[in-house]
N, CA, C and O of each residue as an XYZ file, in Angstrom:
396
protein
N      12.739     15.149    -17.484
C      13.072     16.303    -16.662
C      14.485     16.107    -16.139
O      14.762     15.141    -15.427
N      15.359     17.002    -16.484
C      16.745     16.891    -16.074
C      16.972     17.681    -14.785
O      16.777     18.896    -14.757
N      17.383     16.993    -13.725
C      17.684     17.659    -12.460
C      19.117     18.172    -12.474
O      19.997     17.570    -13.088
N      19.337     19.273    -11.800
C      20.690     19.816    -11.674
C      21.328     19.282    -10.393
O      20.646     18.756     -9.514
N      22.638     19.427    -10.308
C      23.336     19.015     -9.081
C      22.841     19.820     -7.887
O      22.765     19.303     -6.772
N      22.507     21.078     -8.119
C      22.021     21.925     -7.027
C      20.694     21.394     -6.481
O      20.468     21.397     -5.271
N      19.823     20.940     -7.378
C      18.552     20.373     -6.920
C      18.786     19.083     -6.132
O      18.141     18.848     -5.110
N      19.705     18.256     -6.609
C      20.025     17.017     -5.893
C      20.622     17.343     -4.530
O      20.283     16.700     -3.536
N      21.498     18.324     -4.473
C      22.099     18.741     -3.205
C      21.025     19.227     -2.238
O      21.060     18.918     -1.047
N      20.078     19.986     -2.763
C      18.986     20.500     -1.920
C      18.152     19.342     -1.358
O      17.851     19.320     -0.164
N      17.781     18.389     -2.204
C      16.988     17.236     -1.751
C      17.793     16.417     -0.746
O      17.249     15.956      0.257
N      19.085     16.235     -1.011
C      19.931     15.476     -0.084
C      19.995     16.171      1.272
O      19.952     15.513      2.312
N      20.098     17.493      1.264
C      20.133     18.237      2.522
C      18.812     18.067      3.287
O      18.818     17.906      4.508
N      17.686     18.103      2.570
C      16.379     17.908      3.208
C      16.266     16.509      3.831
O      15.608     16.322      4.854
N      16.919     15.537      3.193
C      16.874     14.152      3.683
C      18.020     13.852      4.642
O      18.207     12.702      5.038
N      18.780     14.861      5.016
C      19.931     14.710      5.916
C      20.941     13.699      5.380
O      21.458     12.867      6.125
N      21.215     13.784      4.072
C      22.192     12.909      3.427
C      23.397     13.743      3.024
O      23.258     14.889      2.598
N      24.563     13.167      3.161
C      25.749     13.838      2.649
C      26.245     13.040      1.453
O      26.567     11.858      1.571
N      26.302     13.696      0.303
C      26.701     13.042     -0.936
C      28.034     13.596     -1.414
O      28.328     14.780     -1.250
N      28.819     12.733     -1.999
C      30.056     13.187     -2.638
C      29.677     13.835     -3.966
O      28.567     13.626     -4.455
N      30.575     14.616     -4.557
C      30.273     15.213     -5.869
C      29.949     14.159     -6.934
O      29.098     14.387     -7.794
N      30.621     13.014     -6.877
C      30.330     11.946     -7.836
C      28.918     11.397     -7.638
O      28.210     11.115     -8.605
N      28.519     11.249     -6.376
C      27.168     10.757     -6.078
C      26.112     11.765     -6.518
O      25.041     11.376     -6.983
N      26.403     13.050     -6.377
C      25.456     14.077     -6.811
C      25.190     13.956     -8.308
O      24.042     14.017     -8.748
N      26.260     13.784     -9.090
C      26.115     13.636    -10.534
C      25.336     12.359    -10.848
O      24.425     12.363    -11.677
N      25.708     11.265    -10.173
C      25.039      9.975    -10.411
C      23.547     10.060    -10.088
O      22.709      9.641    -10.887
N      23.222     10.603     -8.915
C      21.817     10.648     -8.504
C      21.015     11.683     -9.293
O      19.797     11.554     -9.414
N      21.674     12.693     -9.825
C      20.955     13.634    -10.705
C      20.415     12.869    -11.902
O      19.269     13.073    -12.303
N      21.228     11.992    -12.477
C      20.774     11.183    -13.610
C      19.706     10.188    -13.209
O      18.694     10.048    -13.896
N      19.927      9.483    -12.084
C      18.967      8.477    -11.627
C      17.607      9.111    -11.308
O      16.568      8.611    -11.740
N      17.620     10.195    -10.563
C      16.361     10.847    -10.196
C      15.665     11.433    -11.427
O      14.436     11.456    -11.492
N      16.441     11.901    -12.392
C      15.837     12.408    -13.620
C      15.107     11.299    -14.361
O      14.017     11.516    -14.890
N      15.703     10.110    -14.403
C      15.041      8.970    -15.047
C      13.749      8.600    -14.317
O      12.741      8.289    -14.951
N      13.784      8.636    -13.006
C      12.582      8.315    -12.218
C      11.481      9.328    -12.502
O      10.328      8.953    -12.714
N      11.834     10.614    -12.507
C      10.831     11.649    -12.768
C      10.275     11.544    -14.186
O       9.088     11.787    -14.401
N      11.121     11.183    -15.160
C      10.633     10.982    -16.527
C       9.632      9.833    -16.582
O       8.620      9.917    -17.277
N       9.920      8.759    -15.846
C       9.019      7.611    -15.824
C       7.677      7.980    -15.192
O       6.622      7.610    -15.708
N       7.719      8.703    -14.088
C       6.481      9.132    -13.430
C       5.683     10.034    -14.365
O       4.457      9.939    -14.419
N       6.358     10.896    -15.091
C       5.669     11.769    -16.047
C       4.987     10.950    -17.141
O       3.877     11.277    -17.562
N       5.653      9.881    -17.606
C       5.022      9.036    -18.632
C       3.805      8.319    -18.059
O       2.828      8.101    -18.775
N       3.846      7.951    -16.784
C       2.673      7.338    -16.154
C       1.532      8.343    -16.033
O       0.365      7.980    -16.187
N       1.858      9.589    -15.762
C       0.830     10.625    -15.642
C       0.126     10.884    -16.968
O      -1.011     11.356    -16.976
N       0.781     10.583    -18.095
C       0.165     10.811    -19.403
C      -0.798      9.696    -19.797
O      -1.539      9.849    -20.768
N      -0.810      8.588    -19.077
C      -1.711      7.483    -19.411
C      -3.159      7.880    -19.184
O      -3.475      8.596    -18.233
N      -4.025      7.416    -20.053
C      -5.468      7.652    -19.903
C      -6.049      6.445    -19.165
O      -6.310      5.408    -19.775
N      -6.250      6.582    -17.864
C      -6.761      5.494    -17.043
C      -8.183      5.806    -16.586
O      -8.538      6.973    -16.421
N      -9.002      4.766    -16.381
C     -10.341      5.008    -15.844
C     -10.238      5.467    -14.397
O      -9.264      5.152    -13.713
N     -11.226      6.201    -13.931
C     -11.185      6.644    -12.534
C     -11.248      5.452    -11.589
O     -11.799      4.413    -11.953
N     -10.697      5.575    -10.386
C     -10.748      4.473     -9.422
C     -12.188      4.064     -9.132
O     -13.071      4.913     -9.010
N     -12.415      2.773     -9.024
C     -13.746      2.267     -8.704
C     -14.613      2.001     -9.913
O     -15.720      1.482     -9.775
N     -14.132      2.347    -11.100
C     -14.923      2.113    -12.299
C     -14.829      0.647    -12.673
O     -13.732      0.096    -12.770
N     -15.956      0.022    -12.878
C     -16.005     -1.395    -13.203
C     -15.903     -1.542    -14.714
O     -16.914     -1.477    -15.413
N     -14.671     -1.743    -15.232
C     -14.473     -1.786    -16.672
C     -14.499     -3.201    -17.228
O     -14.534     -3.367    -18.448
N     -14.483     -4.226    -16.386
C     -14.395     -5.605    -16.852
C     -15.621     -6.086    -17.597
O     -15.486     -6.884    -18.525
N     -16.801     -5.639    -17.235
C     -18.013     -6.158    -17.862
C     -18.684     -5.142    -18.786
O     -19.832     -5.333    -19.189
N     -17.973     -4.062    -19.123
C     -18.532     -3.073    -20.033
C     -19.498     -2.115    -19.366
O     -19.981     -1.180    -20.006
N     -19.786     -2.328    -18.101
C     -20.720     -1.456    -17.383
C     -20.027     -0.143    -17.061
O     -18.863     -0.135    -16.660
N     -20.720      0.944    -17.230
C     -20.166      2.243    -16.893
C     -20.666      2.654    -15.520
O     -21.831      2.438    -15.186
N     -19.804      3.232    -14.743
C     -20.179      3.685    -13.411
C     -19.385      2.965    -12.347
O     -18.579      2.087    -12.653
N     -19.610      3.336    -11.094
C     -18.841      2.739    -10.006
C     -19.188      1.261     -9.809
O     -20.254      0.797    -10.215
N     -18.278      0.548     -9.188
C     -18.497     -0.858     -8.891
C     -19.698     -0.996     -7.956
O     -19.754     -0.330     -6.922
N     -20.655     -1.850     -8.304
C     -21.830     -1.991     -7.437
C     -21.450     -2.663     -6.114
O     -20.600     -3.552     -6.070
N     -22.089     -2.223     -5.067
C     -21.865     -2.780     -3.735
C     -23.139     -3.473     -3.270
O     -24.243     -3.091     -3.657
N     -22.975     -4.487     -2.441
C     -24.157     -5.152     -1.915
C     -24.797     -4.278     -0.838
O     -24.143     -3.415     -0.253
N     -26.064     -4.512     -0.592
C     -26.770     -3.767      0.442
C     -26.172     -4.100      1.804
O     -25.818     -5.247      2.080
N     -26.067     -3.089      2.640
C     -25.534     -3.256      3.989
C     -26.694     -3.539      4.931
O     -27.190     -2.646      5.617
N     -27.117     -4.800      4.953
C     -28.260     -5.176      5.787
C     -27.796     -6.118      6.888
O     -26.946     -6.977      6.655
N     -28.346     -5.962      8.078
C     -27.964     -6.855      9.175
C     -28.407     -8.285      8.890
O     -29.456     -8.513      8.287
N     -27.606     -9.233      9.325
C     -27.969    -10.643      9.203
C     -27.353    -11.383     10.366
O     -26.424    -10.878     10.997
N     -27.849    -12.565     10.660
C     -27.354    -13.283     11.844
C     -25.891    -13.699     11.682
O     -25.424    -13.977     10.578
N     -25.184    -13.735     12.809
C     -23.792    -14.171     12.829
C     -23.717    -15.688     12.740
O     -24.720    -16.384     12.904
N     -22.517    -16.189     12.479
C     -22.285    -17.631     12.497
C     -22.477    -18.122     13.933
O     -21.933    -17.523     14.861
N     -23.239    -19.197     14.133
C     -23.409    -19.712     15.488
C     -22.063    -20.099     16.108
O     -21.173    -20.579     15.406
N     -21.915    -19.892     17.409
C     -20.663    -20.167     18.114
C     -20.232    -21.616     17.917
O     -19.054    -21.873     17.669
N     -21.166    -22.576     18.024
C     -20.814    -23.994     17.871
C     -20.169    -24.248     16.509
O     -19.172    -24.964     16.410
N     -20.742    -23.659     15.467
C     -20.219    -23.861     14.122
C     -18.863    -23.179     13.949
O     -17.975    -23.736     13.304
N     -18.690    -21.988     14.512
C     -17.426    -21.264     14.405
C     -16.297    -22.020     15.098
O     -15.155    -21.974     14.640
N     -16.597    -22.711     16.190
C     -15.569    -23.428     16.953
C     -15.372    -24.866     16.496
O     -14.541    -25.576     17.063
N     -16.110    -25.313     15.489
C     -16.055    -26.707     15.048
C     -14.636    -27.162     14.726
O     -14.226    -28.230     15.179
N     -13.885    -26.393     13.966
C     -12.540    -26.795     13.557
C     -11.439    -26.141     14.377
O     -10.267    -26.231     14.013
N     -11.792    -25.487     15.473
C     -10.779    -24.840     16.310
C      -9.960    -25.907     17.022
O     -10.534    -26.827     17.605
N      -8.623    -25.806     16.990
C      -7.809    -26.806     17.671
C      -7.987    -26.764     19.182
O      -7.806    -27.778     19.855
N      -8.342    -25.597     19.722
C      -8.532    -25.485     21.170
C      -9.492    -24.331     21.429
O      -9.401    -23.279     20.795
N     -10.403    -24.538     22.359
C     -11.307    -23.455     22.734
C     -11.703    -23.622     24.188
O     -11.588    -24.703     24.766
N     -12.169    -22.532     24.760
C     -12.624    -22.522     26.153
C     -13.983    -21.846     26.156
O     -14.088    -20.638     25.946
N     -15.009    -22.623     26.393
C     -16.357    -22.083     26.338
C     -16.664    -21.619     24.928
O     -16.626    -22.412     23.987
N     -16.968    -20.335     24.777
C     -17.275    -19.813     23.456
C     -16.132    -18.990     22.865
O     -16.357    -18.170     21.975
N     -14.891    -19.205     23.358
C     -13.743    -18.433     22.891
C     -12.675    -19.341     22.298
O     -12.491    -20.469     22.754
N     -11.966    -18.846     21.273
C     -10.805    -19.537     20.727
C      -9.660    -19.404     21.732
O      -9.482    -18.347     22.337
N      -8.887    -20.474     21.908
C      -7.676    -20.407     22.732
C      -6.488    -20.457     21.775
O      -6.418    -21.309     20.889
N      -5.563    -19.532     21.973
C      -4.376    -19.467     21.121
C      -3.137    -19.414     21.996
O      -3.212    -18.979     23.145
N      -1.995    -19.850     21.473
C      -0.771    -19.805     22.279
C      -0.356    -18.364     22.573
O      -0.563    -17.468     21.755
N       0.221    -18.159     23.730
C       0.718    -16.845     24.103
C       1.940    -16.545     23.263
O       2.798    -17.409     23.085
N       2.030    -15.329     22.741
C       3.173    -14.985     21.895
C       4.036    -13.907     22.512
O       5.118    -13.632     21.994
N       3.614    -13.297     23.576
C       4.407    -12.255     24.228
C       5.112    -12.839     25.433
O       4.577    -13.708     26.122
N       6.322    -12.353     25.679
C       7.073    -12.780     26.860
C       6.535    -12.038     28.063
O       5.942    -10.966     27.935
N       6.747    -12.622     29.243
C       6.320    -11.979     30.476
C       7.032    -10.643     30.633
O       8.196    -10.514     30.254
N       6.357     -9.662     31.180
C       6.940     -8.360     31.435
C       6.976     -7.418     30.257
O       7.502     -6.310     30.367
N       6.430     -7.833     29.133
C       6.422     -6.954     27.959
C       5.043     -6.436     27.706
O       4.833     -5.678     26.759
């Protein structure tokens, strides 16, 4: 798709850019190449998102059942924590005072 200088000027105006005449010609070519590439990507025959194509199975990727289960016990979660207070992780303060 070949863009004209007028189209580039219009897009530049929408983006609040001021281009020299040389830049308009240059970007007309560059943007045309980008649009051609996007068009070639649009012609690809791709499976729909979520389709599990790796194992030959047709249909959406299977999901595990959303069933409640017990959380990790606090003692076990804090086992490798460098610092904790009661049942909470302690971390260094990263914000300056007054912010």
